[in-house]
C-alpha positions in Angstrom: 89.1 103.6 115.4 91.1 101.8 112.4 94.7 100.6 113.9 95.9 103.9 111.9 94.2 106.1 113.8 95.1 104.5 116.9 98.7 105.1 115.9 98.3 108.5 115.4 96.6 108.8 118.8 99.5 106.9 120.2 102.1 109.2 118.5 99.9 112.5 119.3 100.1 111.7 123.1 103.9 110.8 122.7 104.3 114.4 121.3 102.5 115.9 124.5 104.7 114.5 126.6 107.8 115.6 124.6 106.1 118.8 124.4 105.3 119.7 128.4 108.8 118.2 129.2 107.4 114.6 130.6 109.8 112.8 128.1 112.8 113.5 126.5 113.5 111.7 123.1 117.0 112.2 120.8 115.7 111.1 118.1 112.1 112.9 118.7 108.5 111.9 118.0 108.0 109.1 115.4 105.9 109.7 112.9 103.7 106.0 113.6 103.6 104.0 115.8 103.0 99.9 115.1 100.0 98.4 116.7 98.8 94.6 116.3 96.0 92.6 117.4 97.0 90.8 120.5 96.8 87.0 120.1 95.4 86.9 123.4 91.7 88.7 123.4 91.7 89.6 127.1 94.9 91.7 126.1 92.5 94.0 124.7 91.9 95.3 120.8 95.7 96.3 120.5 98.9 96.5 122.0 102.0 97.9 121.2 106.1 97.7 122.2 106.6 101.4 121.5 107.8 102.2 125.3 110.7 99.6 124.4 111.4 101.4 121.2 112.1 104.8 122.5 114.0 103.6 125.9 117.2 103.8 124.6 116.7 107.4 123.3 114.1 108.4 126.0 117.5 106.9 128.7 114.0 105.7 130.8 113.6 102.1 131.6 110.4 101.0 129.1 107.8 100.1 131.8 108.2 104.0 133.1 107.5 105.0 129.0 104.9 103.2 129.1 103.3 104.4 131.8 103.5 107.9 131.2 102.1 107.0 127.6 99.3 105.0 129.2 98.1 107.9 131.1 98.0 110.2 128.3 96.4 108.1 126.1 93.8 106.5 127.9 92.0 110.4 127.9 92.1 110.4 124.1 88.7 110.2 122.5 88.0 106.3 121.5 89.9 104.8 124.2 88.4 102.8 126.7 91.6 102.0 128.8 95.3 101.2 128.3 97.3 98.5 130.4 101.0 98.4 131.0 101.7 94.8 130.7 105.5 92.5 131.2 108.6 95.0 130.8 106.6 97.5 128.6 103.8 96.4 126.2 100.7 98.8 126.1 97.0 97.2 125.6 94.7 98.8 124.3 90.9 98.8 124.8 88.7 101.1 122.2 85.7 102.2 122.9 82.9 100.4 121.2 81.3 104.1 119.9 84.8 104.4 118.4 85.4 100.8 117.1 81.6 100.8 115.5 82.6 103.9 113.4 85.0 101.7 111.1 81.5 100.2 109.7 80.5 103.8 109.0 84.0 104.5 107.1 83.9 101.9 105.3 80.7 103.0 103.7 81.5 106.4 103.5 84.8 105.0 101.0 83.1 102.5 99.3 85.1 100.6 96.8 88.2 103.2 97.5 87.9 101.8 101.0 91.5 100.0 101.8 92.9 102.3 99.0 95.8 105.1 99.9 96.5 108.6 98.5 98.7 108.7 95.5 102.0 108.5 96.3 103.2 109.6 93.3 105.8 106.9 92.8 105.5 105.5 88.5 105.6 101.6 88.8 106.9 99.4 86.2 106.0 95.7 86.0 106.9 93.3 83.5 105.1 90.0 83.7 104.2 86.8 81.4 106.1 87.8 78.3 105.8 85.3 75.6 106.6 84.2 72.4 103.8 84.9 69.7 104.8 82.0 68.6 102.0 80.0 70.2 99.6 79.6 73.1 100.2 81.2 76.6 100.6 77.8 78.7 100.6 77.0 82.5 103.7 78.5 83.1 102.3 82.3 81.7 99.1 81.4 83.6 100.3 81.8 87.1 101.9 85.1 86.1 99.2 86.6 84.5 97.3 85.9 87.9 100.0 87.2 90.1 101.0 89.7 88.3 97.5 90.9 87.6 96.6 91.0 90.7 99.9 92.8 92.3 99.3 95.4 90.0 95.8 95.7 91.5 97.5 96.0 94.9 100.3 98.5 94.0 97.6 100.7 92.4 95.5 100.6 95.1 98.3 101.3 97.6 98.6 104.6 95.8 101.2 103.7 92.6 100.6 104.8 89.5 101.8 101.2 87.8 102.2 100.1 84.1 101.4 96.6 83.3 104.2 95.7 80.6 104.3 93.1 78.1 107.3 92.2 76.5 106.5 90.8 73.2 109.9 88.3 71.9 109.4 88.9 68.6 112.8 89.2 66.9 115.0 86.2 66.4 115.3 83.0 64.6 112.2 81.7 66.2 110.0 84.0 64.7 111.7 82.6 61.2 111.0 79.2 62.2 107.2 80.0 63.5 107.2 81.4 59.6 108.3 77.9 58.0 106.1 75.8 60.5 103.1 77.8 59.3 104.2 78.0 55.6 104.6 74.0 55.6 101.2 73.6 57.4 99.6 75.2 54.8 101.0 73.8 51.9 100.4 70.5 53.2 104.2 69.5 54.6 105.8 68.8 57.9 106.6 71.7 59.9 111.0 71.7 60.0 112.2 69.4 62.8 113.4 72.5 64.6 109.9 74.0 64.2 106.8 74.3 65.8 104.2 71.3 66.2 100.5 70.4 67.4 97.6 71.1 66.2 97.6 74.9 66.5 100.0 75.8 63.6 97.8 73.6 61.0 94.5 75.8 62.9 96.3 79.5 62.5 98.0 78.5 59.1 94.3 77.8 57.6 93.0 80.9 59.2 96.1 82.9 57.3 95.2 81.3 54.3 91.3 82.0 54.9 92.1 86.0 56.0 94.7 86.2 52.6 93.6 83.4 50.2 96.4 84.5 47.2 99.1 83.8 49.5 99.9 80.4 48.5 100.6 82.2 45.2 103.8 84.1 46.4 106.7 83.7 46.2 108.8 81.1 48.2 110.5 84.2 50.3 107.3 86.7 50.1 105.1 83.7 51.4 107.5 82.9 54.1 107.9 86.4 55.9 103.9 86.9 54.9 103.1 83.8 56.5 105.3 85.1 59.7 103.5 88.2 59.8 100.2 87.2 59.9 100.6 84.2 61.9 102.6 86.8 64.2 100.0 89.1 64.7 97.3 86.6 65.2 99.0 84.7 67.6 99.5 88.1 69.5 96.0 89.0 69.1 94.7 85.5 70.8 97.2 86.1 73.8 95.5 89.8 74.2 92.0 88.3 73.7 92.5 85.2 76.4 94.6 87.7 78.9 91.9 89.9 78.8 88.9 87.7 79.7 91.1 86.1 82.4 90.8 89.7 83.7 94.4 90.4 83.1 95.1 93.8 81.5 98.1 94.8 79.9 98.7 98.9 78.9 101.8 98.4 77.1 102.6 95.3 74.7 106.4 96.2 74.0 108.1 95.0 70.6 111.3 93.7 70.7 111.5 94.5 67.2 111.3 98.5 68.5 114.2 98.5 70.5 115.8 97.8 67.7 114.0 100.1 64.9 114.9 102.8 66.8 117.9 104.3 68.4 117.1 102.1 71.8 119.9 100.3 72.0 122.7 102.9 71.3 120.7 104.7 74.1 121.9 101.7 76.5 125.3 101.5 75.2 126.1 105.1 75.8 124.2 104.8 78.8 127.3 102.1 79.7 130.0 104.6 78.2 129.0 107.1 80.2 129.3 104.5 83.1 132.5 103.4 82.0 131.4 99.8 82.3 132.4 98.6 78.6 135.3 97.0 77.5 136.5 95.8 74.1 138.4 91.7 74.4 138.5 89.8 71.5 137.1 91.7 68.9 133.8 91.6 71.1 132.0 94.6 73.5 131.3 93.7 77.0 129.8 94.6 80.0 131.6 94.5 83.1 128.9 93.0 85.4 131.8 91.4 87.8 132.0 95.0 89.2 128.3 94.1 90.6 129.0 90.5 91.8 127.8 88.6 88.2 129.7 85.8 87.7 131.2 86.6 84.9 131.1 89.3 82.4 128.6 89.6 79.6 129.1 90.1 75.8 126.6 93.0 74.4 128.3 93.3 70.8 129.5 90.0 69.3 133.0 90.1 67.4 130.7 89.4 64.2 128.6 92.7 64.7 125.5 91.0 66.7 123.9 92.0 69.1 123.2 89.8 72.2 119.8 88.9 73.9 121.3 90.2 76.8 122.2 93.8 74.4 118.6 94.1 74.2 117.4 93.2 78.1 119.9 96.5 78.6 118.5 98.5 75.8 115.1 97.7 77.2 115.5 98.9 80.8 117.2 102.0 80.1 114.5 102.7 77.8 112.4 102.1 80.8 113.9 103.7 83.2 113.9 106.9 80.3 110.3 106.9 80.2 110.5 107.5 83.9 109.0 104.1 85.9 111.3 103.5 89.4 111.1 100.7 90.1 111.0 98.7 87.7 109.8 94.9 88.6 110.0 91.6 86.8 107.8 88.7 86.9 110.3 85.9 85.7 109.7 81.6 86.1 111.8 79.5 87.9 113.9 78.9 84.7 115.2 82.4 84.4 116.5 82.2 88.6 119.9 82.4 86.5 118.8 86.1 85.2 118.8 87.8 88.7 122.6 88.4 89.2 123.1 90.0 85.8 119.8 91.6 85.3 120.8 93.4 88.8 124.3 93.8 87.5 123.2 95.5 84.8 121.3 97.8 86.5 123.9 98.7 88.8 126.0 99.4 85.2 123.9 101.9 84.1 124.0 103.4 87.6 120.8 102.9 89.4 120.4 100.1 93.0 119.4 96.4 92.4 116.6 96.2 94.9 115.4 99.8 94.9 115.1 100.9 90.8 115.0 96.8 89.3 112.9 94.3 91.6 112.6 90.9 90.5 110.4 88.3 91.8 111.2 84.6 91.1 108.0 82.5 90.9 107.7 78.7 91.1 106.4 75.7 89.1 103.0 74.7 89.0 101.6 71.4 88.9 98.0 70.8 87.4 96.6 66.6 88.6 93.3 66.0 87.2 92.0 62.7 88.4 95.3 62.1 90.2 97.2 62.5 86.8 99.5 65.2 86.2 98.3 67.5 82.9 101.1 67.5 80.4 99.7 67.7 76.8 97.7 69.7 75.4 95.3 68.2 72.4 95.9 71.8 70.5 99.9 72.7 71.6 101.3 69.2 71.9 103.4 69.4 74.4 102.3 72.1 76.8 98.5 72.8 78.8 97.6 76.0 77.8 95.5 79.0 79.2 92.7 79.1 77.6 92.2 74.9 77.9 93.0 75.9 81.6 90.0 78.6 81.9 87.5 76.0 80.0 88.8 73.3 82.4 88.4 75.1 85.7 87.0 78.5 85.3 88.6 82.2 85.4 87.6 82.8 89.1 88.5 79.4 90.7 91.8 79.3 88.5 93.0 82.9 89.5 92.1 83.0 93.1 93.7 79.8 93.4 96.8 80.8 91.2 97.0 83.7 93.6 96.6 82.4 96.7 99.7 81.0 97.4 103.3 82.4 97.6 104.5 83.2 94.1 107.8 81.7 95.1 106.7 78.7 96.1 106.0 75.5 93.9 102.5 74.1 93.5 100.0 71.4 92.8 97.1 72.0 92.3 94.2 69.7 91.6 91.1 70.3 89.3 88.3 68.7 91.8 89.8 70.4 94.4 89.5 74.0 92.7 86.1 73.2 91.2 84.3 71.9 94.3 81.5 74.0 95.6 82.0 73.3 99.4 83.5 75.2 102.3 86.8 73.3 102.3 87.6 74.9 98.8 88.8 78.6 99.4 87.3 80.4 96.7 84.0 78.8 97.1 84.5 80.0 100.9 85.5 83.2 100.1 82.5 84.0 97.4 80.3 82.1 99.7 80.6 84.9 102.5 80.4 88.1 99.5 77.1 86.3 98.8 75.6 85.3 102.0 76.2 88.9 102.8 74.2 90.3 99.8 71.2 87.7 100.8 71.1 89.6 104.2 70.6 93.0 102.8 68.3 91.6 100.2 65.8 90.0 102.6 66.3 93.0 105.0 65.1 95.5 102.3 62.3 92.7 101.9 61.4 94.3 105.4 61.5 97.6 104.5 65.1 98.0 105.8 68.1 99.0 104.4 71.9 100.4 105.9 71.2 103.8 106.9 74.7 105.8 108.1 72.4 108.8 109.7 70.6 106.6 112.1 73.4 104.4 112.8 74.8 103.9 116.2 78.2 102.4 116.5 78.0 102.0 120.2 75.1 98.9 119.2 77.8 96.9 117.5 79.7 96.1 121.1 79.5 92.5 121.4 82.4 90.2 121.1 81.6 89.0 117.5 80.9 92.0 116.4 84.4 93.7 117.7 86.3 90.8 116.0 84.6 91.8 112.5 84.9 95.7 112.9 88.5 95.1 113.8 88.8 92.2 111.1 87.7 95.3 108.8 89.5 98.0 109.9 92.6 95.6 109.3 92.0 95.8 105.8 94.0 99.2 104.4 97.2 97.7 106.5 96.8 95.0 104.9 96.5 96.1 101.1 99.4 98.5 102.2 101.5 95.4 103.7 100.6 93.4 100.2 101.9 96.2 98.0 105.1 96.6 100.3 106.0 92.7 100.2 105.0 92.3 96.5 102.3 89.6 97.9 99.4 90.1 96.6 98.6 86.3 98.2 98.0 88.6 101.3 94.7 89.4 100.2 93.1 86.0 99.5 94.5 84.7 102.9 92.8 87.5 104.7 89.7 87.5 103.0 89.3 83.5 103.9 90.4 84.7 107.7 87.2 87.7 107.6 85.0 85.2 106.0 85.5 82.8 109.2 85.3 85.7 111.5 81.9 87.3 109.6 80.2 83.6 109.7 81.4 83.2 113.5 79.2 86.6 113.8 76.2 85.3 112.0 76.1 82.4 114.0 75.3 84.2 117.4 74.2 88.5 116.5 70.8 88.4 114.8 70.9 90.6 112.2 66.8 90.6 111.1 64.0 90.6 113.1 62.2 87.4 113.7 57.8 86.9 113.2 56.2 89.5 114.2 59.3 91.2 115.9 59.7 95.0 115.3 63.1 96.3 113.9 65.3 97.7 116.6 68.3 100.2 116.6 70.4 97.1 117.3 69.5 95.5 113.8 69.6 98.7 111.8 73.2 99.1 113.4 74.2 95.1 112.6 73.1 95.9 109.1 75.0 98.7 108.4 77.9 96.2 110.2 76.9 93.7 107.4 76.7 95.8 104.7 80.2 97.4 105.4 82.0 93.7 105.6 80.3 92.7 102.0 81.8 96.4 101.2 85.5 94.8 102.3 84.7 91.6 100.6 83.7 92.9 97.1 86.6 95.4 97.6 89.3 92.2 98.0 87.8 89.9 95.4 88.6 93.1 92.9 92.2 93.4 94.2 92.0 89.6 93.0 90.3 90.1 90.2 87.7 87.5 91.1 84.0 88.1 90.9 82.2 88.9 93.6 78.5 86.7 93.2 75.1 88.5 95.1 74.1 84.9 94.7 75.2 81.2 94.5 
């Protein structure tokens, strides 16, 4: 019996009390009841304070309500006992057979265990967004890991999610990039305000190799050619590195395309319809102070040039026109000042901040090696690149470590700790649990034993340690839903770490396989089903993090 099934049983008990007149609820029976695992094991398998929540609308003391629910719930299938505690808490014990059925449910669901039915919600998730003028760096790396994991969790919770990368491919930085490549290709130093680092020289050589006649072009044509070819090659490298980092992007959205289409004008039209534009000093402004911004924002300067905020507004309106609700932005700590203006912008076009637009801010990351912070890159000059981090730390260790902390907390990470093969390294600890589970199943197969649901007797996995493990597996769907709702994929990692500890404690005292000449019994077979179910949950959880689930370590 999962927490969701227990919740449904309590709702059914309440409904029956209302139907026969034993209980009157002015607001009706709730759709769901929150149940928790009590901190003290002696208090039962689950607990709920629903009686105290209903006392006002029922007009009766909470303990009296609790006693009514306990009597009705105690007769439900799969419930071993219900006790009323304190002012009106309900402590519930689940029958061993009902609890053991969780293992069957996990294996029958397989890779979909923990996943919810489709909600119909179409989510746009924008993260990483970088200039195509250089390598992806450490800041991008954190969002690549967290954003991709959040996308996976949101999909598991039933949402249709589009991962979107906003390519900042318009403006002066693109011309500086082209000029820097052109200079390096001609044996010159890049402009002082251009792009430096060995990668510029490397990229310039690739452009020349792909287009041998480029250096013979006139100056203006050469500049344009280097800019466009370098852009295409650098963007292709970013795509390739992200895929290697297990981060998939569905839509690569070009800023240029906003201005080459009618998107900017459509955005301005929307603001005019809402009455949020005004003219002053020859410029066009958005009245964002109506919605808490510290000042109104210029969209069209007096010289006719559009501002970056005009692009931001057009891009948001374009997302909404494509049917996305909500639009989630993952921004770095240096963009904290954008939060108020973006929320005000969404309100100006008629949306509700916190609903149609949601903004998450991530903090900075420091990587230490041999006690010193990594700051410089041989290739990029002033940044640590994603490529170097992958080579130094590895995809799994890097992703897991970046994901397992709340995104809004600053991080200082140590290379040695992330790559250490010991149980005090969280990613190793979790992956080792999966590998150990896989090893048990391999050894069972050598003995001719496989998990068999037809002969599985769920009442045989009834010890305290087995119960702890089953309840942990039962929590997984709710944990995934919570991680999606709170936009906190780190909860999946912490759940896996806790469950790894629960599994190891189970394995220390519950022998799964027969020893020596011992004949396999029904308890061995039942525990083998539990082991298989546990491995499935680990595989599903690691998949949500985009981290490998090794069979051997």
